[in-house]
C-alpha positions as CSV (number, residue, x, y, z in Angstrom):
1,M,0.0,0.0,0.0
2,L,1.3,3.4,-0.9
3,N,1.8,6.0,1.9
4,S,-0.6,8.8,1.1
5,A,-0.4,12.5,1.9
6,S,-4.2,12.9,2.1
7,N,-7.2,12.8,4.4
8,K,-5.4,12.3,7.7
9,T,-7.1,15.4,9.2
10,S,-10.5,14.5,10.7
11,P,-12.8,16.2,11.3
12,Y,-12.0,18.8,8.7
13,D,-13.5,22.3,8.4
14,E,-14.2,22.2,4.7
15,W,-17.5,24.0,5.4
16,R,-15.7,27.4,5.9
17,Y,-14.9,27.6,2.3
18,Y,-18.4,27.8,1.0
19,N,-22.0,28.2,2.2
20,S,-23.1,24.7,3.1
21,N,-24.9,22.8,5.8
22,F,-22.5,19.9,5.3
23,L,-20.3,21.2,8.2
24,Y,-17.5,18.7,8.9
25,R,-15.9,15.9,7.0
26,F,-14.4,12.8,8.3
27,F,-11.7,10.5,6.9
28,N,-13.9,8.4,4.6
29,W,-16.5,11.1,3.8
30,P,-16.7,12.4,0.2
31,T,-15.1,15.4,-1.4
32,Y,-17.1,17.6,-3.8
33,Y,-16.2,19.9,-6.7
34,I,-17.3,22.9,-4.7
35,D,-14.8,22.2,-1.9
36,R,-11.3,23.8,-1.7
37,P,-9.4,23.2,-4.9
38,E,-6.6,21.5,-2.9
39,S,-9.1,19.1,-1.4
40,V,-10.3,18.0,-4.8
41,R,-6.7,17.5,-6.0
42,C,-5.3,15.3,-3.3
43,G,-7.7,15.1,-0.4
44,R,-8.5,17.2,2.6
45,G,-5.5,18.7,4.4
46,N,-3.1,16.9,2.2
47,M,-0.4,19.6,2.4
48,D,-0.4,19.3,6.1
49,H,1.2,15.9,5.8
50,A,3.2,16.2,2.6
51,N,6.5,16.6,4.3
52,A,6.0,13.3,6.2
53,T,5.0,11.3,3.1
54,E,7.6,9.0,1.7
55,I,8.7,9.2,-1.9
56,L,8.3,5.8,-3.6
57,T,10.8,5.0,-6.3
58,V,9.5,3.0,-9.2
59,K,10.5,2.3,-12.8
60,A,8.5,3.4,-15.8
61,G,6.6,0.3,-16.9
62,D,6.2,-1.1,-13.3
63,T,3.0,-2.5,-12.1
64,L,1.7,-0.9,-8.8
65,E,-1.1,-2.1,-6.5
66,I,-3.1,0.2,-4.3
67,A,-5.7,-0.7,-1.6
68,Q,-8.3,1.2,0.4
69,Q,-8.9,1.6,4.1
70,R,-12.3,2.8,5.2
71,W,-11.4,3.2,8.9
72,E,-10.1,6.4,10.5
73,P,-6.2,6.6,10.8
74,D,-6.4,6.8,14.6
75,E,-8.3,3.4,14.5
76,W,-5.7,1.6,12.4
77,T,-4.1,-1.5,13.8
78,D,-1.4,-3.9,12.5
79,E,-4.0,-6.5,11.8
80,M,-5.7,-4.2,9.2
81,F,-2.5,-4.3,7.1
82,Y,-0.8,-7.6,7.8
83,N,-1.8,-11.2,7.0
84,C,-4.8,-10.1,5.0
85,S,-6.6,-12.8,3.0
86,D,-5.4,-13.2,-0.6
87,D,-2.5,-10.9,0.3
88,R,-4.7,-7.8,0.0
89,G,-3.2,-4.5,1.0
90,T,-5.7,-3.8,3.7
91,C,-8.4,-5.7,5.6
92,H,-10.3,-5.7,8.8
93,P,-10.8,-8.5,11.3
94,Q,-14.6,-8.0,11.3
95,Y,-15.7,-5.9,8.4
96,A,-15.2,-6.2,4.6
97,Q,-13.2,-3.4,3.0
98,D,-15.8,-3.0,0.2
99,F,-16.5,-0.1,-2.1
100,N,-20.0,0.9,-1.2
101,H,-20.6,3.4,-4.0
102,P,-20.7,2.7,-7.8
103,G,-18.2,4.4,-10.1
104,P,-14.8,4.2,-11.7
105,L,-11.3,4.2,-10.2
106,L,-9.1,6.8,-11.8
107,I,-5.3,7.2,-11.6
108,H,-3.7,10.5,-12.7
109,L,-0.1,11.6,-12.7
110,S,1.1,15.2,-12.4
111,K,4.8,15.9,-13.1
112,V,6.4,18.2,-10.5
113,P,7.4,21.4,-12.4
114,E,11.1,22.0,-12.9
115,G,12.7,23.6,-9.8
116,Q,9.9,22.7,-7.4
117,D,10.0,20.2,-4.5
118,I,7.5,17.3,-4.5
119,R,6.9,17.9,-0.8
120,T,5.6,21.4,-1.5
121,Y,4.1,20.9,-4.9
122,D,0.3,21.2,-4.6
123,G,-0.9,19.8,-7.9
124,T,-1.8,23.1,-9.5
125,G,-0.1,21.9,-12.7
126,E,-1.5,19.5,-15.3
127,W,-2.7,15.9,-14.7
128,V,-2.6,13.0,-17.1
129,K,-4.9,10.0,-16.6
130,I,-3.1,6.7,-16.9
131,H,-5.7,4.2,-15.7
132,T,-9.4,3.7,-15.4
133,L,-11.2,0.7,-13.9
134,G,-14.9,1.2,-14.8
135,L,-17.8,-0.8,-16.1
136,Q,-17.9,-4.5,-16.8
137,S,-20.3,-6.8,-18.6
138,A,-23.7,-7.2,-17.1
139,Q,-24.3,-9.8,-14.4
140,E,-26.7,-9.2,-11.5
141,R,-27.5,-5.6,-12.6
142,P,-28.0,-4.0,-16.0
143,L,-24.9,-1.8,-15.2
144,N,-21.9,-3.3,-13.2
145,W,-19.0,-1.2,-11.9
146,V,-16.1,-3.5,-11.2
147,L,-15.5,-1.9,-7.8
148,Y,-19.1,-2.0,-6.6
149,K,-18.8,-5.4,-4.9
150,S,-18.3,-6.8,-1.4
151,K,-14.9,-8.2,-2.5
152,P,-13.3,-5.9,-5.0
153,P,-10.4,-7.1,-7.2
154,H,-6.8,-6.3,-6.6
155,L,-6.3,-2.7,-7.7
156,T,-3.3,-3.0,-10.0
157,F,-2.2,-0.8,-12.9
158,K,1.0,0.0,-14.8
159,I,3.0,3.2,-15.0
160,P,3.3,3.7,-18.8
161,A,6.8,2.6,-19.9
162,Q,7.1,5.9,-21.9
163,T,6.8,8.0,-18.8
164,P,9.8,10.4,-18.5
165,A,11.9,10.3,-15.4
166,G,11.1,12.7,-12.6
167,H,9.0,13.3,-9.5
168,Y,5.3,13.0,-9.8
169,L,2.1,13.3,-7.7
170,M,0.0,10.2,-8.3
171,R,-3.7,10.8,-7.7
172,M,-6.1,8.0,-6.9
173,D,-9.8,8.5,-6.8
174,V,-13.2,6.7,-7.0
175,I,-16.0,8.8,-8.3
176,W,-19.7,8.3,-7.8
177,S,-21.1,10.5,-10.6
178,G,-23.8,13.1,-9.9
179,M,-27.3,12.9,-11.3
180,T,-29.5,15.3,-13.2
181,N,-33.0,15.3,-14.5
182,E,-35.6,17.8,-15.7
183,Y,-36.1,19.1,-12.1
184,N,-32.3,19.1,-11.3
185,P,-30.3,20.9,-14.0
186,V,-26.6,20.3,-14.2
187,G,-24.6,22.8,-12.0
188,E,-27.7,24.0,-10.2
189,K,-29.7,21.6,-8.1
190,G,-28.3,18.4,-9.5
191,I,-26.8,15.9,-7.2
192,L,-23.0,16.6,-7.1
193,A,-20.6,13.7,-7.7
194,E,-18.8,12.3,-4.7
195,M,-15.0,12.0,-4.9
196,Y,-12.6,10.2,-2.7
197,P,-9.1,11.5,-3.8
198,S,-5.8,10.7,-2.3
199,C,-2.2,11.3,-3.6
200,A,1.2,9.6,-3.3
201,H,4.7,10.8,-4.1
202,L,6.5,8.9,-6.9
203,N,10.1,9.1,-8.1
204,I,9.9,7.5,-11.5
205,V,13.1,6.1,-13.0
206,S,13.1,6.0,-16.7
207,N,15.2,5.9,-19.9
208,S,12.3,7.2,-22.0
209,T,12.9,10.3,-24.1
210,A,9.2,10.7,-24.7
211,V,7.5,14.0,-23.9
212,F,4.9,13.7,-21.2
213,P,1.6,14.7,-22.8
214,K,-0.5,17.8,-22.1
215,G,-2.9,17.1,-19.3
216,V,-6.0,18.6,-17.6
217,K,-6.4,20.8,-14.7
218,I,-8.0,19.8,-11.3
219,P,-10.5,20.7,-10.1
220,E,-11.8,22.1,-13.4
221,I,-12.0,18.6,-15.1
222,F,-14.3,17.5,-12.3
223,A,-16.9,20.3,-12.7
224,P,-20.5,19.1,-12.8
225,E,-20.8,19.8,-16.6
226,A,-17.5,17.9,-17.4
227,P,-17.8,14.6,-19.2
228,G,-18.7,11.7,-16.9
229,M,-19.4,13.8,-13.9
230,T,-23.2,13.9,-14.2
231,T,-25.5,11.1,-15.5
232,S,-29.1,10.6,-16.1
233,W,-31.4,9.2,-13.4
234,S,-31.5,5.9,-15.3
235,M,-27.7,5.5,-15.2
236,Y,-27.5,6.8,-11.7
237,K,-29.8,3.9,-10.7
238,L,-27.6,1.4,-12.7
239,E,-30.4,0.6,-15.2
240,S,-28.8,1.7,-18.5
241,I,-25.7,3.6,-19.7
242,D,-26.1,7.1,-21.2
243,A,-25.4,7.5,-24.9
244,N,-21.9,8.6,-25.5
245,F,-20.9,8.2,-21.8
246,T,-17.3,9.1,-21.2
247,Y,-15.4,8.3,-18.0
248,P,-14.5,11.4,-15.9
249,G,-11.1,12.9,-15.6
250,G,-10.2,13.7,-19.2
251,P,-8.6,11.6,-21.9
252,L,-6.5,8.4,-21.1
253,W,-2.8,8.2,-21.9
254,N,-2.0,4.7,-23.2
255,G,1.7,5.5,-23.4
256,E,1.5,6.3,-27.1
257,K,-1.3,8.9,-27.3
258,L,-4.2,10.4,-25.5
259,I,-7.5,8.6,-26.3
260,V,-11.2,9.2,-25.5
261,D,-11.8,7.2,-22.3
262,K,-15.1,5.3,-23.0
263,P,-16.4,1.9,-21.8
264,T,-15.5,-0.8,-24.3
């Protein structure tokens, strides 16, 4: 499991940033587009812990595995991280570490700008999506999100082999898209998407001479009107997929080019 800089502050006073009745946030509570920009990028209070977050050295082309933990950091025990069944990264002696919201897992990289320190870089640069884990073929429901199970799969993905060397923030997020209908226009009264972002520090070792592609800005790419961030009521209820649905977070970099990130 990667050491993360995010969401170790709980409760968090996100409410002071905007007029909301959703006063305090706890460790496993969602983040919304209307929250502080830094909260949307890497989780609440992430810069408060950036100096204490280790930098993981990996090679371009390596496969990484991440895991979630739904319990508050002050409740963590060794048995939540060691001797987990099937060698999973986290577990709990009594409760399943399930994903209880539908939606995709997204992985983004943001290269630390030249001359800046990864421990103080706040992610205001560009982000490139390198992995999406989204919909799968229908089984018990018309729509099936891979993560929306009591026992989710191992969350593995590759750092593209063409990734240039350097320090990067790696953003991990699961998004439960918002909903709109004739009574709830997008950006007005529509249900906002729930996000669960966290970031890790990477030192990527690489011999690649490729140019890292142009990325997107966060939080802008997660605005309610952005692709994939708001669905119809039917898709929200997992009944049918919207026409031309695109996964959130911008295009996907496959190591060669940026492609439109749609369900296959």
